ZAMARGU-4260 file (C-alpha; in steps of 0.2 Angstrom, whole numbers, plus 5000, padded with zeros to 4 digits):
<rodrens>
0) 4523/4839/5000 | 4516/4821/5004 | 4524/4807/5000 | 4518/4789/4993 | 4518/4782/5012
5) 4509/4799/5019 | 4523/4805/5027 | 4526/4825/5024 | 4542/4832/5019 | 4544/4850/5025
10) 4551/4861/5009 | 4550/4878/5005 | 4551/4886/4988 | 4560/4901/4981 | 4553/4911/4966
15) 4559/4922/4956 | 4547/4939/4950 | 4544/4932/4933 | 4526/4925/4926 | 4534/4911/4918
20) 4538/4894/4919 | 4555/4889/4928 | 4567/4876/4928 | 4568/4872/4947 | 4584/4867/4956
25) 4582/4855/4970 | 4592/4854/4985 | 4586/4839/5000 | 4597/4841/5017 | 4597/4833/5035
30) 4605/4848/5040 | 4588/4861/5041 | 4587/4870/5026 | 4584/4887/5035 | 4601/4889/5047
35) 4612/4901/5043 | 4626/4889/5043 | 4618/4879/5030 | 4622/4895/5019 | 4604/4886/5011
40) 4594/4903/5012 | 4609/4912/5005 | 4612/4901/4991 | 4592/4900/4987 | 4592/4918/4984
45) 4607/4918/4974 | 4600/4904/4962 | 4583/4912/4962 | 4590/4930/4957 | 4597/4922/4942
50) 4581/4916/4937 | 4578/4897/4945 | 4563/4891/4955 | 4574/4882/4972 | 4566/4869/4981
55) 4574/4866/4998 | 4568/4851/5008 | 4572/4844/5025 | 4574/4824/5021 | 4563/4812/5031
60) 4563/4812/5048 | 4576/4828/5052 | 4570/4847/5058 | 4552/4850/5051 | 4550/4834/5041
65) 4541/4819/5047 | 4545/4800/5048 | 4559/4793/5056 | 4578/4798/5053 | 4588/4785/5044
70) 4603/4790/5033 | 4604/4783/5014 | 4589/4772/5013 | 4575/4780/5006 | 4581/4795/4997
75) 4577/4788/4980 | 4558/4786/4982 | 4557/4802/4991 | 4567/4812/4979 | 4556/4803/4967
80) 4541/4809/4975 | 4546/4827/4976 | 4550/4828/4956 | 4533/4822/4953 | 4526/4836/4967
85) 4540/4848/4958 | 4533/4845/4940 | 4515/4846/4943 | 4516/4864/4950 | 4511/4878/4940
90) 4528/4889/4940 | 4535/4873/4934 | 4542/4870/4916 | 4544/4852/4920 | 4563/4852/4921
95) 4576/4848/4937 | 4591/4854/4941 | 4599/4844/4959 | 4613/4852/4970 | 4620/4848/4984
100) 4636/4845/4996 | 4642/4831/5007 | 4624/4820/5011 | 4614/4832/5002 | 4627/4828/4987
105) 4622/4812/4989 | 4602/4816/4989 | 4605/4822/4973 | 4612/4809/4966 | 4599/4798/4974
110) 4588/4811/4962 | 4599/4804/4946 | 4597/4785/4951 | 4577/4787/4952 | 4579/4790/4934
115) 4564/4803/4934 | 4565/4811/4915 | 4562/4826/4922 | 4580/4828/4929 | 4592/4838/4916
120) 4606/4843/4926 | 4615/4837/4941 | 4628/4848/4953 | 4639/4835/4965 | 4650/4844/4976
125) 4663/4837/4990 | 4653/4820/4992 | 4654/4801/4984 | 4643/4789/4977 | 4653/4774/4987
130) 4645/4774/5005 | 4659/4759/5009 | 4675/4762/5000 | 4675/4781/5000 | 4663/4789/5011
135) 4664/4778/5028 | 4683/4771/5023 | 4696/4776/5017 | 4709/4764/5008 | 4701/4752/5018
140) 4701/4758/5038 | 4686/4766/5045 | 4683/4785/5048 | 4681/4783/5064 | 4681/4803/5072
145) 4670/4808/5057 | 4659/4795/5056 | 4655/4794/5074 | 4652/4815/5075 | 4640/4813/5060
150) 4631/4799/5066 | 4629/4805/5084 | 4625/4824/5080 | 4613/4823/5063 | 4605/4806/5064
155) 4603/4802/5083 | 4585/4812/5083 | 4575/4825/5072 | 4586/4838/5078 | 4605/4839/5075
160) 4613/4842/5090 | 4635/4848/5092 | 4646/4831/5092 | 4654/4829/5106 | 4662/4811/5108
165) 4673/4804/5122 | 4686/4797/5113 | 4694/4789/5130 | 4677/4777/5129 | 4682/4759/5126
170) 4677/4749/5118 | 4672/4762/5104 | 4656/4754/5101 | 4651/4763/5117 | 4652/4778/5107
175) 4635/4774/5098 | 4626/4770/5115 | 4609/4777/5112 | 4608/4780/5094 | 4591/4773/5088
180) 4590/4758/5076 | 4586/4765/5061 | 4574/4755/5049 | 4581/4747/5034 | 4600/4752/5038
185) 4616/4743/5042 | 4616/4745/5059 | 4629/4758/5063 | 4638/4747/5077 | 4642/4735/5060
190) 4649/4749/5049 | 4667/4749/5055 | 4668/4729/5053 | 4654/4724/5040 | 4667/4714/5023
195) 4668/4725/5010 | 4658/4712/4998 | 4642/4713/5010 | 4626/4714/5002 | 4617/4726/5013
200) 4632/4740/5006 | 4623/4737/4991 | 4606/4738/4997 | 4613/4755/5008 | 4616/4766/4991
205) 4603/4771/4982 | 4593/4752/4986 | 4603/4744/4975 | 4602/4753/4959 | 4614/4760/4948
210) 4621/4779/4954 | 4617/4784/4936 | 4636/4790/4931 | 4635/4799/4915 | 4618/4800/4914
215) 4613/4818/4914 | 4625/4833/4911 | 4634/4833/4929 | 4648/4844/4937 | 4658/4836/4949
220) 4666/4849/4961 | 4679/4842/4975 | 4692/4852/4987 | 4710/4846/4987 | 4706/4846/5006
225) 4692/4838/5007 | 4691/4820/5017 | 4678/4815/5003 | 4688/4820/4989 | 4694/4804/4983
230) 4678/4797/4981 | 4670/4814/4972 | 4687/4813/4958 | 4682/4792/4957 | 4663/4797/4953
235) 4668/4809/4939 | 4680/4797/4931 | 4665/4784/4933 | 4654/4797/4923 | 4668/4803/4911
240) 4669/4782/4905 | 4650/4782/4902 | 4647/4799/4896 | 4630/4801/4889 | 4630/4818/4895
245) 4643/4830/4897 | 4653/4830/4913 | 4663/4845/4921 | 4677/4844/4934 | 4680/4859/4948
250) 4693/4857/4960 | 4699/4869/4970 | 4711/4871/4984 | 4696/4870/5000 | 4691/4859/5012
255) 4671/4851/5016 | 4666/4869/5020 | 4672/4879/5005 | 4687/4887/5017 | 4702/4891/5006
260) 4721/4885/5008 | 4730/4902/5011 | 4749/4905/5014 | 4747/4907/5032 | 4739/4892/5034
265) 4723/4901/5041 | 4708/4904/5031 | 4696/4917/5035 | 4678/4909/5045 | 4663/4912/5032
270) 4650/4908/5046 | 4656/4923/5058 | 4666/4934/5045 | 4652/4944/5033 | 4665/4947/5021
275) 4673/4930/5018 | 4655/4922/5017 | 4651/4934/5002 | 4668/4929/4994 | 4664/4909/4996
280) 4647/4911/4989 | 4654/4922/4974 | 4668/4908/4971 | 4657/4894/4974 | 4642/4898/4966
285) 4648/4906/4949 | 4652/4889/4940 | 4638/4882/4946 | 4624/4896/4940 | 4631/4896/4926
290) 4631/4877/4922 | 4613/4876/4929 | 4609/4890/4916 | 4618/4881/4903 | 4608/4864/4907
295) 4592/4870/4912 | 4588/4878/4896 | 4587/4898/4901 | 4595/4905/4885 | 4612/4903/4887
300) 4620/4899/4872 | 4630/4881/4873 | 4647/4888/4870 | 4662/4874/4872 | 4666/4874/4892
305) 4682/4866/4899 | 4679/4850/4902 | 4692/4854/4919 | 4694/4868/4929 | 4709/4865/4944
310) 4716/4876/4955 | 4736/4878/4959 | 4736/4884/4977 | 4737/4902/4977 | 4736/4906/4957
315) 4718/4904/4953 | 4708/4893/4941 | 4717/4884/4927 | 4707/4875/4911 | 4712/4860/4906
320) 4702/4845/4894 | 4707/4832/4905 | 4715/4827/4921 | 4729/4827/4925 | 4732/4840/4914
325) 4741/4836/4896 | 4759/4833/4898 | 4759/4830/4916 | 4774/4819/4921 | 4778/4806/4934
330) 4791/4811/4946 | 4799/4799/4957 | 4810/4802/4973 | 4816/4787/4983 | 4815/4788/5003
335) 4830/4787/5008 | 4843/4787/5024 | 4834/4775/5035 | 4844/4777/5053 | 4840/4797/5053
340) 4821/4793/5049 | 4816/4792/5068 | 4827/4806/5073 | 4812/4821/5071 | 4805/4831/5059
345) 4821/4834/5047 | 4822/4812/5047 | 4828/4804/5032 | 4829/4810/5015 | 4819/4809/4999
350) 4831/4807/4984 | 4832/4806/4966 | 4841/4791/4965 | 4839/4777/4977 | 4851/4772/4990
355) 4864/4758/4984 | 4863/4750/4999 | 4847/4743/5007 | 4842/4749/5024 | 4828/4747/5036
360) 4819/4761/5047 | 4809/4754/5061 | 4797/4761/5073 | 4785/4756/5088 | 4766/4754/5088
365) 4758/4760/5104 | 4740/4756/5105 | 4741/4768/5122 | 4750/4781/5115 | 4739/4782/5098
370) 4748/4797/5086 | 4734/4811/5085 | 4727/4820/5074 | 4733/4837/5070 | 4717/4845/5064
375) 4707/4855/5074 | 4692/4852/5064 | 4695/4835/5052 | 4677/4846/5042 | 4687/4861/5040
380) 4706/4859/5043 | 4711/4872/5033 | 4705/4887/5045 | 4720/4883/5053 | 4729/4869/5044
385) 4743/4863/5057 | 4762/4864/5056 | 4766/4844/5057 | 4781/4846/5068 | 4770/4843/5081
390) 4769/4825/5078 | 4785/4823/5068 | 4794/4824/5084 | 4787/4809/5088 | 4799/4791/5088
395) 4782/4783/5081 | 4784/4794/5066 | 4796/4793/5052 | 4801/4806/5040 | 4810/4808/5026
400) 4812/4826/5019 | 4817/4832/5002 | 4831/4846/4997 | 4826/4865/4992 | 4815/4870/4978
405) 4828/4882/4967 | 4812/4883/4959 | 4794/4880/4959 | 4787/4865/4956 | 4768/4863/4952
410) 4759/4847/4959 | 4745/4841/4947 | 4739/4826/4946 | 4736/4808/4959 | 4754/4805/4971
415) 4756/4789/4977 | 4768/4779/4991 | 4775/4763/4989 | 4782/4755/5004 | 4790/4738/5008
420) 4787/4735/5024 | 4782/4721/5038 | 4774/4722/5055 | 4773/4710/5071 | 4757/4712/5070
425) 4744/4701/5060 | 4733/4717/5057 | 4742/4733/5057 | 4740/4750/5050 | 4748/4763/5039
430) 4746/4783/5039 | 4757/4793/5027 | 4756/4812/5025 | 4764/4822/5011 | 4769/4837/5018
435) 4777/4855/5011 | 4790/4863/5022 | 4792/4880/5023 | 4810/4890/5024 | 4804/4892/5043
440) 4803/4874/5044 | 4785/4874/5045 | 4777/4858/5040 | 4759/4860/5032 | 4750/4844/5025
445) 4746/4843/5006 | 4740/4825/5007 | 4737/4811/5017 | 4731/4792/5018 | 4729/4776/5028
450) 4731/4757/5023 | 4726/4741/5031 | 4739/4727/5030 | 4735/4710/5033 | 4743/4696/5032
455) 4758/4684/5038 | 4768/4691/5056 | 4784/4698/5051 | 4780/4694/5031 | 4785/4709/5019
460) 4771/4717/5011 | 4772/4728/4997 | 4758/4744/5001 | 4753/4754/4988 | 4747/4770/4998
465) 4736/4780/4985 | 4736/4798/4991 | 4723/4806/4982 | 4725/4821/4971 | 4732/4838/4972
470) 4738/4855/4963 | 4749/4859/4976 | 4762/4872/4969 | 4780/4871/4979 | 4787/4888/4979
475) 4805/4891/4979 | 4816/4886/4996 | 4803/4874/4999 | 4804/4857/5001 | 4794/4840/5003
480) 4792/4830/5016 | 4783/4812/5019 | 4777/4804/5035 | 4774/4788/5040 | 4766/4782/5055
485) 4752/4765/5062 | 4740/4779/5069 | 4731/4794/5067 | 4718/4795/5080 | 4701/4800/5082
490) 4703/4802/5063 | 4705/4783/5060 | 4699/4767/5069 | 4716/4759/5078 | 4719/4742/5073
495) 4721/4730/5088 | 4736/4720/5082 | 4726/4704/5079 | 4711/4697/5071 | 4701/4704/5085
500) 4683/4717/5082 | 4691/4734/5085 | 4674/4742/5087 | 4671/4729/5102 | 4689/4726/5108
505) 4693/4729/5125 | 4711/4732/5123 | 4726/4730/5107 | 4744/4725/5107 | 4759/4734/5101
510) 4769/4730/5087 | 4784/4735/5077 | 4785/4741/5061 | 4801/4738/5047 | 4803/4748/5031
515) 4813/4746/5017 | 4823/4761/5010 | 4837/4759/4997 | 4842/4747/4984 | 4830/4740/4970
520) 4816/4735/4982 | 4816/4749/4993 | 4803/4763/4996 | 4798/4776/4984 | 4787/4791/4981
525) 4777/4793/4964 | 4770/4814/4959 | 4763/4821/4945 | 4769/4836/4940 | 4767/4847/4925
530) 4780/4849/4910 | 4783/4868/4915 | 4789/4865/4930 | 4798/4847/4927 | 4810/4841/4916
535) 4823/4827/4915 | 4832/4826/4930 | 4851/4830/4928 | 4868/4833/4939 | 4862/4853/4936
540) 4844/4851/4942 | 4839/4853/4960 | 4832/4834/4964 | 4818/4834/4953 | 4820/4846/4937
545) 4816/4865/4937 | 4809/4876/4925
</rodrens>
């Protein structure tokens, strides 16, 4: 398919056996549209069976397409040219829905940003339009592992390769050696250091155009364990504020590759298990096909659909008119027993009431002995969700654990942690996790987030750390646990302890952090829980209310 500048993009069309003109679904990807691991041949076949034409395309410079590979920079213009080509085909009825996961969720948004009149629907899954704020960074901390893996495996050349970074290399900038200069793109070596207000970030995202939130009917799909989940929810909320067209949200207990949360912590691998593959496609494509048929005019009546469908872990999808669901209440738990916080997995306590007497918990950050990430695969943590006790035993990881539940607690909404903290470093990080502790002691992550802290050395800082949203169900006998550390490597780029560029620094300095617990100003955790599982606490409840 020719573009306006003469570059040709390799494109495939799947047509159902129908003599009529059809609406099309456009999917533009850098990950090889024909490779079995992308599942795009299976997805295209199912969409085609539903009566839709499907157009899949390798983006500029990738796999079989011509041009120079460069993330983000040309997607709006290339999408417009592709839409012009589609609507000129004899099988096209002139309407198009755009669909995609991850980066090709971004290319679907780029088609909306282009403003082409053919676009009548958008399916945005496991992605975000906030390139700097949510895709490259999380709460101001650079996603070192995912971004280095993605750049070196996807954008180093036409073909995709298996990532294999050597995380012992210093400075970290060496990890991108050999990555060619990409025209028009902010140099990858500056991704970790360019300030949020740098105009090049705005230019990188859709060429400076507005993404088009709320412009067309959109199905926003996120996973509670997807690393871009907060960004996907932010896009949905922005679109709901505008809502020139219907906006729907689906949130499931899945990760970036649609692996599912199970009670054992292990999900069958749908890339190697045919039965798991079919189950995953059934689960993830059903709502998508219904949505596309509805808004691409294939004769499906436009009966009311729930605005939000969300998964309570292990209990299937629920419907709601909004998120958080109506009646969801805020539950506050206070961090307590500071002296025990560094004493192993059990650590300090999570209490309904703050301790009357303030206390301080401290830990040392050693840049030569960083706290490791527990995930074997950051993109697919649910293949084997790890037992967090492997790092909770470290003296540089504080823990605070609540009492065992007598009744289930259904979390349904955002969680945040407020930490009054100080550091001997001019710049430091906090990495916190909310965990579900089973009766046998197994500790598995529910939510996780970093936080960048800067300011005066030894000055107290009140960190408001947004952990994200969840639909997690805490069963009877289970407990909640909070982890607090200063690193999670190589998931996040470690700080140097000073003002040096962490990307190019050869060394970093250690630091001591102190956390205030108890009293009126002590640390606390805020959760969102359904009223069916939360009542105002009394002396008879088990800490945070019960059914």
